[in-house]
N, CA, C and O atoms as CSV, one atom per row, in Angstrom:
chain,resi,resn,atom,element,x,y,z
A,1,MET,N,N,-115.282,-55.923,-120.212
A,1,MET,CA,C,-116.305,-56.965,-120.285
A,1,MET,C,C,-115.775,-58.128,-121.130
A,1,MET,O,O,-115.236,-57.922,-122.218
A,2,SER,N,N,-115.929,-59.316,-120.631
A,2,SER,CA,C,-115.449,-60.513,-121.318
A,2,SER,C,C,-116.302,-60.830,-122.535
A,2,SER,O,O,-117.524,-60.682,-122.510
A,3,LYS,N,N,-115.645,-61.265,-123.595
A,3,LYS,CA,C,-116.375,-61.663,-124.805
A,3,LYS,C,C,-116.795,-63.131,-124.748
A,3,LYS,O,O,-117.479,-63.619,-125.648
A,4,TYR,N,N,-116.387,-63.832,-123.692
A,4,TYR,CA,C,-116.664,-65.261,-123.593
A,4,TYR,C,C,-117.995,-65.511,-122.885
A,4,TYR,O,O,-118.342,-64.790,-121.950
A,5,PRO,N,N,-118.740,-66.524,-123.322
A,5,PRO,CA,C,-120.064,-66.791,-122.735
A,5,PRO,C,C,-120.020,-67.110,-121.234
A,5,PRO,O,O,-120.909,-66.696,-120.490
A,6,TYR,N,N,-118.999,-67.836,-120.789
A,6,TYR,CA,C,-118.881,-68.232,-119.385
A,6,TYR,C,C,-118.147,-67.131,-118.649
A,6,TYR,O,O,-116.957,-66.912,-118.876
A,7,LYS,N,N,-118.848,-66.439,-117.770
A,7,LYS,CA,C,-118.270,-65.276,-117.098
A,7,LYS,C,C,-118.210,-65.477,-115.587
A,7,LYS,O,O,-119.131,-66.018,-114.974
A,8,LYS,N,N,-117.100,-65.027,-115.004
A,8,LYS,CA,C,-116.917,-65.019,-113.554
A,8,LYS,C,C,-116.098,-63.795,-113.196
A,8,LYS,O,O,-115.344,-63.281,-114.022
A,9,THR,N,N,-116.245,-63.328,-111.971
A,9,THR,CA,C,-115.401,-62.233,-111.510
A,9,THR,C,C,-114.019,-62.792,-111.194
A,9,THR,O,O,-113.846,-64.002,-111.048
A,10,ASP,N,N,-113.046,-61.905,-111.090
A,10,ASP,CA,C,-111.701,-62.330,-110.741
A,10,ASP,C,C,-111.703,-63.009,-109.367
A,10,ASP,O,O,-110.988,-63.990,-109.159
A,11,THR,N,N,-112.490,-62.499,-108.448
A,11,THR,CA,C,-112.599,-63.105,-107.114
A,11,THR,C,C,-113.162,-64.517,-107.210
A,11,THR,O,O,-112.684,-65.426,-106.533
A,12,ASP,N,N,-114.167,-64.699,-108.043
A,12,ASP,CA,C,-114.746,-66.041,-108.235
A,12,ASP,C,C,-113.702,-67.008,-108.790
A,12,ASP,O,O,-113.613,-68.151,-108.341
A,13,TRP,N,N,-112.904,-66.549,-109.774
A,13,TRP,CA,C,-111.849,-67.399,-110.339
A,13,TRP,C,C,-110.845,-67.779,-109.258
A,13,TRP,O,O,-110.443,-68.939,-109.162
A,14,LYS,N,N,-110.438,-66.809,-108.443
A,14,LYS,CA,C,-109.467,-67.084,-107.375
A,14,LYS,C,C,-110.015,-68.083,-106.367
A,14,LYS,O,O,-109.268,-68.901,-105.831
A,15,ASN,N,N,-111.311,-68.019,-106.109
A,15,ASN,CA,C,-111.933,-68.961,-105.171
A,15,ASN,C,C,-112.081,-70.359,-105.757
A,15,ASN,O,O,-112.033,-71.349,-105.026
A,16,GLN,N,N,-112.258,-70.445,-107.066
A,16,GLN,CA,C,-112.461,-71.742,-107.733
A,16,GLN,C,C,-111.154,-72.475,-107.994
A,16,GLN,O,O,-111.085,-73.694,-107.841
A,17,LEU,N,N,-110.127,-71.748,-108.384
A,17,LEU,CA,C,-108.890,-72.358,-108.874
A,17,LEU,C,C,-107.791,-72.331,-107.825
A,17,LEU,O,O,-107.771,-71.464,-106.951
A,18,SER,N,N,-106.868,-73.298,-107.923
A,18,SER,CA,C,-105.669,-73.256,-107.091
A,18,SER,C,C,-104.799,-72.091,-107.581
A,18,SER,O,O,-105.078,-71.506,-108.627
A,19,GLU,N,N,-103.765,-71.761,-106.838
A,19,GLU,CA,C,-102.874,-70.670,-107.225
A,19,GLU,C,C,-102.231,-70.932,-108.588
A,19,GLU,O,O,-102.165,-70.032,-109.426
A,20,ASP,N,N,-101.759,-72.157,-108.811
A,20,ASP,CA,C,-101.136,-72.502,-110.102
A,20,ASP,C,C,-102.155,-72.477,-111.234
A,20,ASP,O,O,-101.864,-71.968,-112.317
A,21,GLU,N,N,-103.348,-73.022,-110.996
A,21,GLU,CA,C,-104.391,-73.014,-112.017
A,21,GLU,C,C,-104.770,-71.584,-112.387
A,21,GLU,O,O,-104.931,-71.265,-113.565
A,22,TYR,N,N,-104.912,-70.733,-111.391
A,22,TYR,CA,C,-105.268,-69.337,-111.618
A,22,TYR,C,C,-104.183,-68.629,-112.440
A,22,TYR,O,O,-104.487,-67.896,-113.381
A,23,LYS,N,N,-102.927,-68.854,-112.079
A,23,LYS,CA,C,-101.802,-68.224,-112.784
A,23,LYS,C,C,-101.800,-68.608,-114.269
A,23,LYS,O,O,-101.576,-67.761,-115.132
A,24,VAL,N,N,-102.050,-69.881,-114.557
A,24,VAL,CA,C,-102.014,-70.346,-115.944
A,24,VAL,C,C,-103.290,-69.967,-116.686
A,24,VAL,O,O,-103.224,-69.325,-117.735
A,25,LEU,N,N,-104.445,-70.352,-116.161
A,25,LEU,CA,C,-105.703,-70.139,-116.869
A,25,LEU,C,C,-106.073,-68.665,-117.032
A,25,LEU,O,O,-106.574,-68.269,-118.085
A,26,ARG,N,N,-105.837,-67.861,-116.017
A,26,ARG,CA,C,-106.296,-66.473,-116.046
A,26,ARG,C,C,-105.202,-65.456,-116.387
A,26,ARG,O,O,-105.506,-64.333,-116.791
A,27,HIS,N,N,-103.916,-65.848,-116.223
A,27,HIS,CA,C,-102.832,-64.898,-116.472
A,27,HIS,C,C,-101.763,-65.436,-117.418
A,27,HIS,O,O,-100.635,-64.944,-117.436
A,28,LYS,N,N,-102.125,-66.451,-118.206
A,28,LYS,CA,C,-101.276,-66.962,-119.284
A,28,LYS,C,C,-99.914,-67.470,-118.818
A,28,LYS,O,O,-98.917,-67.363,-119.532
A,29,GLY,N,N,-99.892,-68.021,-117.613
A,29,GLY,CA,C,-98.661,-68.618,-117.114
A,29,GLY,C,C,-98.430,-69.973,-117.762
A,29,GLY,O,O,-99.173,-70.384,-118.653
A,30,THR,N,N,-97.391,-70.661,-117.306
A,30,THR,CA,C,-97.133,-72.023,-117.778
A,30,THR,C,C,-96.579,-72.839,-116.632
A,30,THR,O,O,-95.883,-72.323,-115.757
A,31,GLU,N,N,-96.898,-74.124,-116.652
A,31,GLU,CA,C,-96.317,-75.012,-115.644
A,31,GLU,C,C,-94.953,-75.479,-116.138
A,31,GLU,O,O,-94.678,-75.472,-117.338
A,32,ARG,N,N,-94.115,-75.879,-115.210
A,32,ARG,CA,C,-92.798,-76.386,-115.599
A,32,ARG,C,C,-92.967,-77.661,-116.434
A,32,ARG,O,O,-93.861,-78.463,-116.164
A,33,PRO,N,N,-92.112,-77.850,-117.444
A,33,PRO,CA,C,-92.213,-79.066,-118.263
A,33,PRO,C,C,-91.978,-80.318,-117.429
A,33,PRO,O,O,-91.234,-80.306,-116.448
A,34,PHE,N,N,-92.625,-81.384,-117.842
A,34,PHE,CA,C,-92.507,-82.723,-117.248
A,34,PHE,C,C,-93.040,-82.794,-115.820
A,34,PHE,O,O,-92.714,-83.737,-115.100
A,35,THR,N,N,-93.847,-81.830,-115.388
A,35,THR,CA,C,-94.403,-81.852,-114.032
A,35,THR,C,C,-95.907,-82.067,-114.010
A,35,THR,O,O,-96.455,-82.408,-112.962
A,36,GLY,N,N,-96.587,-81.881,-115.125
A,36,GLY,CA,C,-98.047,-81.949,-115.156
A,36,GLY,C,C,-98.577,-83.372,-115.096
A,36,GLY,O,O,-97.966,-84.300,-115.628
A,37,LYS,N,N,-99.721,-83.532,-114.441
A,37,LYS,CA,C,-100.295,-84.869,-114.245
A,37,LYS,C,C,-100.777,-85.519,-115.545
A,37,LYS,O,O,-100.950,-86.737,-115.588
A,38,TYR,N,N,-100.993,-84.741,-116.593
A,38,TYR,CA,C,-101.470,-85.329,-117.849
A,38,TYR,C,C,-100.390,-85.423,-118.926
A,38,TYR,O,O,-100.694,-85.773,-120.066
A,39,ASN,N,N,-99.144,-85.120,-118.589
A,39,ASN,CA,C,-98.073,-85.207,-119.572
A,39,ASN,C,C,-97.959,-86.628,-120.117
A,39,ASN,O,O,-98.045,-86.838,-121.327
A,40,ILE,N,N,-97.768,-87.585,-119.244
A,40,ILE,CA,C,-97.703,-89.001,-119.649
A,40,ILE,C,C,-98.960,-89.666,-119.101
A,40,ILE,O,O,-98.940,-90.283,-118.036
A,41,HIS,N,N,-100.037,-89.532,-119.839
A,41,HIS,CA,C,-101.362,-90.003,-119.414
A,41,HIS,C,C,-102.100,-90.434,-120.668
A,41,HIS,O,O,-102.394,-89.608,-121.533
A,42,PHE,N,N,-102.401,-91.719,-120.773
A,42,PHE,CA,C,-102.965,-92.214,-122.029
A,42,PHE,C,C,-104.198,-93.082,-121.831
A,42,PHE,O,O,-104.387,-94.063,-122.549
A,43,GLN,N,N,-105.034,-92.731,-120.866
A,43,GLN,CA,C,-106.305,-93.423,-120.696
A,43,GLN,C,C,-107.293,-92.881,-121.721
A,43,GLN,O,O,-107.104,-91.794,-122.265
A,44,LYS,N,N,-108.348,-93.648,-121.979
A,44,LYS,CA,C,-109.381,-93.247,-122.937
A,44,LYS,C,C,-110.391,-92.346,-122.241
A,44,LYS,O,O,-110.875,-92.665,-121.155
A,45,GLY,N,N,-110.705,-91.218,-122.874
A,45,GLY,CA,C,-111.669,-90.296,-122.297
A,45,GLY,C,C,-111.587,-88.931,-122.953
A,45,GLY,O,O,-111.134,-88.788,-124.088
A,46,THR,N,N,-112.038,-87.933,-122.208
A,46,THR,CA,C,-112.118,-86.570,-122.713
A,46,THR,C,C,-111.422,-85.613,-121.767
A,46,THR,O,O,-111.583,-85.698,-120.550
A,47,TYR,N,N,-110.645,-84.700,-122.337
A,47,TYR,CA,C,-109.979,-83.644,-121.582
A,47,TYR,C,C,-110.816,-82.376,-121.727
A,47,TYR,O,O,-111.121,-81.943,-122.838
A,48,SER,N,N,-111.184,-81.784,-120.582
A,48,SER,CA,C,-112.038,-80.599,-120.566
A,48,SER,C,C,-111.328,-79.427,-119.924
A,48,SER,O,O,-110.335,-79.598,-119.216
A,49,CYS,N,N,-111.849,-78.229,-120.176
A,49,CYS,CA,C,-111.300,-77.019,-119.580
A,49,CYS,C,C,-111.471,-77.067,-118.064
A,49,CYS,O,O,-112.560,-77.352,-117.565
A,50,ASN,N,N,-110.415,-76.793,-117.351
A,50,ASN,CA,C,-110.442,-76.787,-115.893
A,50,ASN,C,C,-111.187,-75.572,-115.342
A,50,ASN,O,O,-111.520,-75.538,-114.157
A,51,GLY,N,N,-111.448,-74.588,-116.178
A,51,GLY,CA,C,-112.179,-73.411,-115.733
A,51,GLY,C,C,-113.684,-73.550,-115.847
A,51,GLY,O,O,-114.422,-73.090,-114.976
A,52,CYS,N,N,-114.149,-74.192,-116.931
A,52,CYS,CA,C,-115.596,-74.218,-117.192
A,52,CYS,C,C,-116.135,-75.582,-117.621
A,52,CYS,O,O,-117.322,-75.702,-117.925
A,53,ASP,N,N,-115.297,-76.599,-117.652
A,53,ASP,CA,C,-115.701,-77.977,-117.994
A,53,ASP,C,C,-116.080,-78.195,-119.461
A,53,ASP,O,O,-116.697,-79.209,-119.788
A,54,THR,N,N,-115.729,-77.277,-120.336
A,54,THR,CA,C,-115.999,-77.475,-121.766
A,54,THR,C,C,-115.081,-78.567,-122.303
A,54,THR,O,O,-113.866,-78.466,-122.137
A,55,PRO,N,N,-115.626,-79.622,-122.950
A,55,PRO,CA,C,-114.776,-80.643,-123.568
A,55,PRO,C,C,-113.921,-80.026,-124.671
A,55,PRO,O,O,-114.433,-79.340,-125.556
A,56,LEU,N,N,-112.603,-80.279,-124.608
A,56,LEU,CA,C,-111.661,-79.665,-125.548
A,56,LEU,C,C,-110.934,-80.662,-126.444
A,56,LEU,O,O,-110.754,-80.417,-127.636
A,57,PHE,N,N,-110.514,-81.794,-125.861
A,57,PHE,CA,C,-109.709,-82.776,-126.592
A,57,PHE,C,C,-110.187,-84.179,-126.274
A,57,PHE,O,O,-110.516,-84.487,-125.129
A,58,ASP,N,N,-110.224,-85.025,-127.284
A,58,ASP,CA,C,-110.502,-86.442,-127.095
A,58,ASP,C,C,-109.168,-87.163,-126.914
A,58,ASP,O,O,-108.165,-86.774,-127.511
A,59,SER,N,N,-109.156,-88.195,-126.104
A,59,SER,CA,C,-107.910,-88.929,-125.851
A,59,SER,C,C,-107.323,-89.534,-127.118
A,59,SER,O,O,-106.118,-89.782,-127.174
A,60,ASN,N,N,-108.138,-89.775,-128.132
A,60,ASN,CA,C,-107.619,-90.322,-129.397
A,60,ASN,C,C,-106.669,-89.356,-130.098
A,60,ASN,O,O,-105.889,-89.767,-130.957
A,61,SER,N,N,-106.730,-88.075,-129.737
A,61,SER,CA,C,-105.851,-87.091,-130.375
A,61,SER,C,C,-104.575,-86.833,-129.574
A,61,SER,O,O,-103.749,-86.018,-129.985
A,62,LYS,N,N,-104.399,-87.513,-128.437
A,62,LYS,CA,C,-103.243,-87.286,-127.565
A,62,LYS,C,C,-102.055,-88.133,-128.019
A,62,LYS,O,O,-102.213,-89.278,-128.442
A,63,PHE,N,N,-100.864,-87.544,-127.921
A,63,PHE,CA,C,-99.639,-88.273,-128.238
A,63,PHE,C,C,-98.510,-87.744,-127.372
A,63,PHE,O,O,-98.624,-86.663,-126.793
A,64,ASP,N,N,-97.433,-88.486,-127.281
A,64,ASP,CA,C,-96.266,-88.076,-126.506
A,64,ASP,C,C,-95.301,-87.348,-127.429
A,64,ASP,O,O,-94.618,-87.970,-128.242
A,65,ALA,N,N,-95.249,-86.024,-127.299
A,65,ALA,CA,C,-94.359,-85.219,-128.132
A,65,ALA,C,C,-92.971,-85.099,-127.522
A,65,ALA,O,O,-92.044,-84.616,-128.172
A,66,GLY,N,N,-92.825,-85.537,-126.273
A,66,GLY,CA,C,-91.533,-85.428,-125.607
A,66,GLY,C,C,-91.178,-84.009,-125.206
A,66,GLY,O,O,-90.032,-83.732,-124.854
A,67,CYS,N,N,-92.158,-83.097,-125.253
A,67,CYS,CA,C,-91.882,-81.687,-124.965
A,67,CYS,C,C,-92.096,-81.336,-123.491
A,67,CYS,O,O,-91.706,-80.253,-123.054
A,68,GLY,N,N,-92.709,-82.236,-122.722
A,68,GLY,CA,C,-92.916,-81.986,-121.303
A,68,GLY,C,C,-94.308,-81.529,-120.933
A,68,GLY,O,O,-94.600,-81.333,-119.753
A,69,TRP,N,N,-95.170,-81.355,-121.915
A,69,TRP,CA,C,-96.557,-80.973,-121.671
A,69,TRP,C,C,-97.469,-81.919,-122.452
A,69,TRP,O,O,-97.045,-82.501,-123.451
A,70,PRO,N,N,-98.719,-82.077,-122.006
A,70,PRO,CA,C,-99.662,-82.884,-122.779
A,70,PRO,C,C,-99.785,-82.339,-124.200
A,70,PRO,O,O,-99.888,-81.130,-124.406
A,71,SER,N,N,-99.773,-83.239,-125.164
A,71,SER,CA,C,-99.836,-82.833,-126.567
A,71,SER,C,C,-100.967,-83.553,-127.284
A,71,SER,O,O,-101.209,-84.740,-127.067
A,72,PHE,N,N,-101.647,-82.814,-128.134
A,72,PHE,CA,C,-102.776,-83.327,-128.914
A,72,PHE,C,C,-102.593,-82.884,-130.352
A,72,PHE,O,O,-101.978,-81.850,-130.615
A,73,ASP,N,N,-103.131,-83.673,-131.298
A,73,ASP,CA,C,-102.974,-83.273,-132.698
A,73,ASP,C,C,-104.212,-82.587,-133.264
A,73,ASP,O,O,-104.196,-82.122,-134.404
A,74,GLU,N,N,-105.284,-82.521,-132.478
A,74,GLU,CA,C,-106.456,-81.744,-132.888
A,74,GLU,C,C,-107.351,-81.520,-131.673
A,74,GLU,O,O,-107.331,-82.290,-130.713
A,75,ALA,N,N,-108.130,-80.453,-131.741
A,75,ALA,CA,C,-109.088,-80.115,-130.696
A,75,ALA,C,C,-110.486,-80.485,-131.168
A,75,ALA,O,O,-110.720,-80.664,-132.363
A,76,ILE,N,N,-111.403,-80.599,-130.233
A,76,ILE,CA,C,-112.808,-80.776,-130.588
A,76,ILE,C,C,-113.256,-79.497,-131.298
A,76,ILE,O,O,-113.041,-78.396,-130.791
A,77,GLU,N,N,-113.865,-79.641,-132.445
A,77,GLU,CA,C,-114.202,-78.506,-133.298
A,77,GLU,C,C,-115.004,-77.434,-132.552
A,77,GLU,O,O,-115.973,-77.732,-131.854
A,78,GLY,N,N,-114.575,-76.184,-132.720
A,78,GLY,CA,C,-115.296,-75.042,-132.167
A,78,GLY,C,C,-115.017,-74.720,-130.707
A,78,GLY,O,O,-115.623,-73.804,-130.152
A,79,THR,N,N,-114.105,-75.460,-130.074
A,79,THR,CA,C,-113.886,-75.262,-128.643
A,79,THR,C,C,-112.693,-74.384,-128.309
A,79,THR,O,O,-112.528,-73.979,-127.158
A,80,ILE,N,N,-111.862,-74.084,-129.289
A,80,ILE,CA,C,-110.610,-73.358,-129.065
A,80,ILE,C,C,-110.619,-72.037,-129.840
A,80,ILE,O,O,-111.064,-71.979,-130.987
A,81,GLU,N,N,-110.121,-70.983,-129.195
A,81,GLU,CA,C,-109.856,-69.730,-129.891
A,81,GLU,C,C,-108.347,-69.643,-130.107
A,81,GLU,O,O,-107.567,-70.001,-129.224
A,82,TYR,N,N,-107.942,-69.170,-131.275
A,82,TYR,CA,C,-106.535,-69.063,-131.645
A,82,TYR,C,C,-106.139,-67.589,-131.663
A,82,TYR,O,O,-106.761,-66.782,-132.353
A,83,ILE,N,N,-105.103,-67.243,-130.901
A,83,ILE,CA,C,-104.698,-65.845,-130.740
A,83,ILE,C,C,-103.204,-65.713,-131.068
A,83,ILE,O,O,-102.378,-66.460,-130.543
A,84,ARG,N,N,-102.876,-64.775,-131.922
A,84,ARG,CA,C,-101.463,-64.508,-132.236
A,84,ARG,C,C,-100.762,-64.008,-130.968
A,84,ARG,O,O,-101.240,-63.085,-130.308
A,85,ASP,N,N,-99.632,-64.623,-130.640
A,85,ASP,CA,C,-98.895,-64.315,-129.414
A,85,ASP,C,C,-97.466,-63.923,-129.783
A,85,ASP,O,O,-96.710,-64.737,-130.315
A,86,LYS,N,N,-97.100,-62.673,-129.496
A,86,LYS,CA,C,-95.754,-62.182,-129.796
A,86,LYS,C,C,-94.910,-62.037,-128.531
A,86,LYS,O,O,-93.890,-61.349,-128.554
A,87,SER,N,N,-95.307,-62.662,-127.445
A,87,SER,CA,C,-94.574,-62.537,-126.181
A,87,SER,C,C,-93.269,-63.326,-126.209
A,87,SER,O,O,-93.104,-64.241,-127.015
A,88,HIS,N,N,-92.360,-62.968,-125.334
A,88,HIS,CA,C,-91.085,-63.670,-125.136
A,88,HIS,C,C,-90.222,-63.712,-126.399
A,88,HIS,O,O,-89.435,-64.641,-126.584
A,89,GLY,N,N,-90.368,-62.706,-127.269
A,89,GLY,CA,C,-89.536,-62.620,-128.464
A,89,GLY,C,C,-89.845,-63.664,-129.524
A,89,GLY,O,O,-89.027,-63.908,-130.412
A,90,MET,N,N,-91.012,-64.280,-129.440
A,90,MET,CA,C,-91.404,-65.318,-130.404
A,90,MET,C,C,-92.749,-64.947,-131.018
A,90,MET,O,O,-93.477,-64.112,-130.481
A,91,ILE,N,N,-93.067,-65.565,-132.128
A,91,ILE,CA,C,-94.411,-65.471,-132.691
A,91,ILE,C,C,-94.998,-66.872,-132.623
A,91,ILE,O,O,-94.522,-67.801,-133.276
A,92,ARG,N,N,-96.048,-66.998,-131.811
A,92,ARG,CA,C,-96.693,-68.290,-131.600
A,92,ARG,C,C,-98.207,-68.101,-131.706
A,92,ARG,O,O,-98.700,-66.982,-131.852
A,93,THR,N,N,-98.923,-69.203,-131.629
A,93,THR,CA,C,-100.377,-69.149,-131.595
A,93,THR,C,C,-100.839,-69.676,-130.244
A,93,THR,O,O,-100.711,-70.861,-129.937
A,94,GLU,N,N,-101.380,-68.760,-129.448
A,94,GLU,CA,C,-101.934,-69.129,-128.149
A,94,GLU,C,C,-103.281,-69.808,-128.363
A,94,GLU,O,O,-104.021,-69.460,-129.284
A,95,ILE,N,N,-103.595,-70.779,-127.507
A,95,ILE,CA,C,-104.907,-71.414,-127.541
A,95,ILE,C,C,-105.605,-71.143,-126.211
A,95,ILE,O,O,-105.031,-71.319,-125.137
A,96,VAL,N,N,-106.867,-70.706,-126.317
A,96,VAL,CA,C,-107.690,-70.459,-125.138
A,96,VAL,C,C,-109.038,-71.140,-125.318
A,96,VAL,O,O,-109.486,-71.376,-126.440
A,97,CYS,N,N,-109.672,-71.450,-124.204
A,97,CYS,CA,C,-111.011,-72.035,-124.231
A,97,CYS,C,C,-111.974,-71.018,-124.830
A,97,CYS,O,O,-112.009,-69.861,-124.409
A,98,ASN,N,N,-112.742,-71.447,-125.798
A,98,ASN,CA,C,-113.685,-70.576,-126.485
A,98,ASN,C,C,-114.895,-70.235,-125.615
A,98,ASN,O,O,-115.677,-69.355,-125.976
A,99,ASN,N,N,-115.066,-70.910,-124.479
A,99,ASN,CA,C,-116.206,-70.665,-123.601
A,99,ASN,C,C,-115.874,-69.697,-122.465
A,99,ASN,O,O,-116.678,-68.820,-122.151
A,100,CYS,N,N,-114.683,-69.848,-121.837
A,100,CYS,CA,C,-114.345,-69.003,-120.684
A,100,CYS,C,C,-113.098,-68.149,-120.898
A,100,CYS,O,O,-112.792,-67.292,-120.069
A,101,GLY,N,N,-112.374,-68.368,-121.994
A,101,GLY,CA,C,-111.167,-67.591,-122.261
A,101,GLY,C,C,-109.948,-68.065,-121.498
A,101,GLY,O,O,-108.918,-67.391,-121.502
A,102,GLY,N,N,-110.042,-69.212,-120.843
A,102,GLY,CA,C,-108.921,-69.746,-120.081
A,102,GLY,C,C,-107.750,-70.112,-120.979
A,102,GLY,O,O,-107.922,-70.771,-122.004
A,103,HIS,N,N,-106.543,-69.673,-120.580
A,103,HIS,CA,C,-105.324,-69.993,-121.330
A,103,HIS,C,C,-105.021,-71.482,-121.190
A,103,HIS,O,O,-104.980,-72.018,-120.082
A,104,LEU,N,N,-104.810,-72.137,-122.324
A,104,LEU,CA,C,-104.509,-73.570,-122.336
A,104,LEU,C,C,-103.043,-73.829,-122.649
A,104,LEU,O,O,-102.429,-74.715,-122.054
A,105,GLY,N,N,-102.481,-73.073,-123.570
A,105,GLY,CA,C,-101.110,-73.277,-124.017
A,105,GLY,C,C,-100.935,-72.668,-125.393
A,105,GLY,O,O,-101.396,-71.557,-125.652
A,106,HIS,N,N,-100.261,-73.405,-126.283
A,106,HIS,CA,C,-100.004,-72.940,-127.642
A,106,HIS,C,C,-100.148,-74.105,-128.615
A,106,HIS,O,O,-100.055,-75.269,-128.223
A,107,VAL,N,N,-100.374,-73.786,-129.876
A,107,VAL,CA,C,-100.408,-74.796,-130.921
A,107,VAL,C,C,-99.294,-74.482,-131.909
A,107,VAL,O,O,-99.043,-73.327,-132.252
A,108,PHE,N,N,-98.632,-75.552,-132.356
A,108,PHE,CA,C,-97.502,-75.434,-133.270
A,108,PHE,C,C,-97.750,-76.292,-134.501
A,108,PHE,O,O,-98.495,-77.270,-134.441
A,109,ASN,N,N,-97.136,-75.934,-135.605
A,109,ASN,CA,C,-97.276,-76.671,-136.865
A,109,ASN,C,C,-96.145,-77.675,-137.052
A,109,ASN,O,O,-95.604,-77.807,-138.150
A,110,ASP,N,N,-95.788,-78.382,-135.985
A,110,ASP,CA,C,-94.695,-79.358,-136.072
A,110,ASP,C,C,-95.103,-80.741,-135.560
A,110,ASP,O,O,-94.256,-81.542,-135.165
A,111,GLY,N,N,-96.404,-81.007,-135.574
A,111,GLY,CA,C,-96.888,-82.292,-135.083
A,111,GLY,C,C,-96.532,-83.440,-136.008
A,111,GLY,O,O,-96.443,-83.258,-137.222
A,112,PRO,N,N,-96.325,-84.636,-135.436
A,112,PRO,CA,C,-95.883,-85.785,-136.228
A,112,PRO,C,C,-97.012,-86.567,-136.908
A,112,PRO,O,O,-96.745,-87.516,-137.644
A,113,THR,N,N,-98.267,-86.181,-136.669
A,113,THR,CA,C,-99.380,-86.936,-137.255
A,113,THR,C,C,-99.865,-86.261,-138.533
A,113,THR,O,O,-99.302,-85.254,-138.961
A,114,ALA,N,N,-100.902,-86.812,-139.136
A,114,ALA,CA,C,-101.423,-86.290,-140.397
A,114,ALA,C,C,-101.931,-84.852,-140.287
A,114,ALA,O,O,-101.947,-84.132,-141.285
A,115,THR,N,N,-102.345,-84.420,-139.095
A,115,THR,CA,C,-102.835,-83.043,-138.949
A,115,THR,C,C,-101.693,-82.035,-139.000
A,115,THR,O,O,-101.907,-80.877,-139.357
A,116,GLY,N,N,-100.482,-82.463,-138.648
A,116,GLY,CA,C,-99.335,-81.563,-138.596
A,116,GLY,C,C,-99.362,-80.615,-137.411
A,116,GLY,O,O,-98.506,-79.736,-137.300
A,117,GLN,N,N,-100.330,-80.782,-136.526
A,117,GLN,CA,C,-100.512,-79.888,-135.386
A,117,GLN,C,C,-100.004,-80.518,-134.086
A,117,GLN,O,O,-100.057,-81.734,-133.902
A,118,ARG,N,N,-99.510,-79.655,-133.191
A,118,ARG,CA,C,-99.144,-80.077,-131.840
A,118,ARG,C,C,-99.708,-79.045,-130.871
A,118,ARG,O,O,-99.129,-77.977,-130.673
A,119,TYR,N,N,-100.840,-79.381,-130.274
A,119,TYR,CA,C,-101.433,-78.555,-129.236
A,119,TYR,C,C,-100.687,-78.869,-127.948
A,119,TYR,O,O,-100.819,-79.965,-127.405
A,120,CYS,N,N,-99.914,-77.927,-127.464
A,120,CYS,CA,C,-99.086,-78.076,-126.277
A,120,CYS,C,C,-99.857,-77.422,-125.120
A,120,CYS,O,O,-99.986,-76.199,-125.076
A,121,VAL,N,N,-100.365,-78.232,-124.188
A,121,VAL,CA,C,-101.351,-77.792,-123.204
A,121,VAL,C,C,-100.821,-77.978,-121.779
A,121,VAL,O,O,-100.179,-78.984,-121.478
A,122,ASN,N,N,-101.088,-77.020,-120.920
A,122,ASN,CA,C,-100.747,-77.136,-119.505
A,122,ASN,C,C,-101.715,-78.092,-118.819
A,122,ASN,O,O,-102.929,-77.968,-118.986
A,123,SER,N,N,-101.193,-79.043,-118.051
A,123,SER,CA,C,-102.055,-79.981,-117.317
A,123,SER,C,C,-103.026,-79.268,-116.383
A,123,SER,O,O,-104.169,-79.701,-116.230
A,124,VAL,N,N,-102.578,-78.166,-115.750
A,124,VAL,CA,C,-103.461,-77.466,-114.814
A,124,VAL,C,C,-104.626,-76.772,-115.515
A,124,VAL,O,O,-105.572,-76.337,-114.857
A,125,SER,N,N,-104.568,-76.663,-116.834
A,125,SER,CA,C,-105.644,-76.036,-117.598
A,125,SER,C,C,-106.764,-77.010,-117.947
A,125,SER,O,O,-107.830,-76.594,-118.401
A,126,ILE,N,N,-106.529,-78.296,-117.738
A,126,ILE,CA,C,-107.505,-79.300,-118.167
A,126,ILE,C,C,-107.820,-80.297,-117.042
A,126,ILE,O,O,-107.063,-80.463,-116.085
A,127,ASN,N,N,-108.960,-80.937,-117.208
A,127,ASN,CA,C,-109.377,-82.073,-116.382
A,127,ASN,C,C,-109.613,-83.241,-117.315
A,127,ASN,O,O,-109.732,-83.072,-118.529
A,128,PHE,N,N,-109.681,-84.429,-116.735
A,128,PHE,CA,C,-109.879,-85.633,-117.558
A,128,PHE,C,C,-111.070,-86.425,-117.021
A,128,PHE,O,O,-111.214,-86.618,-115.813
A,129,GLU,N,N,-111.909,-86.873,-117.933
A,129,GLU,CA,C,-113.012,-87.773,-117.595
A,129,GLU,C,C,-112.824,-89.066,-118.390
A,129,GLU,O,O,-112.855,-89.071,-119.620
A,130,GLN,N,N,-112.631,-90.148,-117.661
A,130,GLN,CA,C,-112.367,-91.444,-118.292
A,130,GLN,C,C,-113.632,-92.020,-118.904
A,130,GLN,O,O,-114.723,-91.885,-118.349
A,131,LYS,N,N,-113.473,-92.668,-120.064
A,131,LYS,CA,C,-114.571,-93.400,-120.697
A,131,LYS,C,C,-114.661,-94.767,-120.034
A,131,LYS,O,O,-113.650,-95.396,-119.720
A,132,GLU,N,N,-115.849,-95.194,-119.837
A,132,GLU,CA,C,-116.071,-96.527,-119.213
A,132,GLU,C,C,-115.891,-97.617,-120.230
A,132,GLU,O,O,-116.033,-98.795,-119.904
C-alpha cells in the first residue's frame, strides 16, 4: 500500500504516462543527459510533477548547472520527500514527489547559489506552466 496521498494502480500509471515517463517516475529511471525539454528552459512559471500536477519548483529557483538535466536550487516547501539512495555504488539523496511518490531525480550539496543545493531533475518527471 502506498504511503502517498495520490494513489493509482500500476495499470493506471501505464495508461497515463509515456514509456519513458513511466520508467523514470515509477521505476527510478533517468533520461539521458542533455536530452530533456526543460534542461535549457528559462521561462517564468512553475514546474509541477508530471504524475499528479503538484507544484514542485518555481522558475526563480532554476539555473543552468551544465550537468545535462534541469537544475533548481530549492523546491517549494513541503513538496519533496528526501530518500537516502545507495544504488550504483554511490550515496546520494533521491527526491520524490511528496504527493504521488514519483521519482524526480537527486539533490546534491554542490549548488552554486546561496542555498548550496542542486536539485537535478528529469524533464520527463515534470511539466511547466508559464506565468502570464
